[in-house]
C-alpha positions in Angstrom: 23.0 3.4 2.3 20.7 6.3 3.3 19.3 6.5 -0.2 18.6 2.8 -0.1 16.7 3.2 3.1 14.6 6.0 1.7 13.9 4.1 -1.4 12.7 1.0 0.5 10.6 3.2 2.7 8.8 4.7 -0.3 8.3 1.2 -1.8 6.8 -0.1 1.5 4.5 3.0 1.7 3.4 2.5 -1.9 2.7 -1.2 -1.4 0.8 -0.5 1.8 -1.3 2.2 0.1 -2.1 -0.1 -2.8 -3.0 -3.0 -0.4 -5.3 -0.7 1.6 -7.0 0.6 -1.5 -7.6 -3.0 -2.7 -8.9 -3.9 0.8 -11.4 -1.1 0.8 -12.5 -2.1 -2.7 -13.1 -5.7 -1.6 -14.9 -4.5 1.5 -17.2 -2.3 -0.6 -18.0 -5.3 -2.9 -18.9 -7.4 0.1 -21.5 -5.0 1.3 -22.9 -4.8 -2.2 
């Protein structure tokens, strides 16, 4: 159970990081 929680936490962090990176890219393209 503990391992599953850690795994889901890592997955959420990875998804959030990817989303934030994509968001910054779109924002940069808007300014251009």
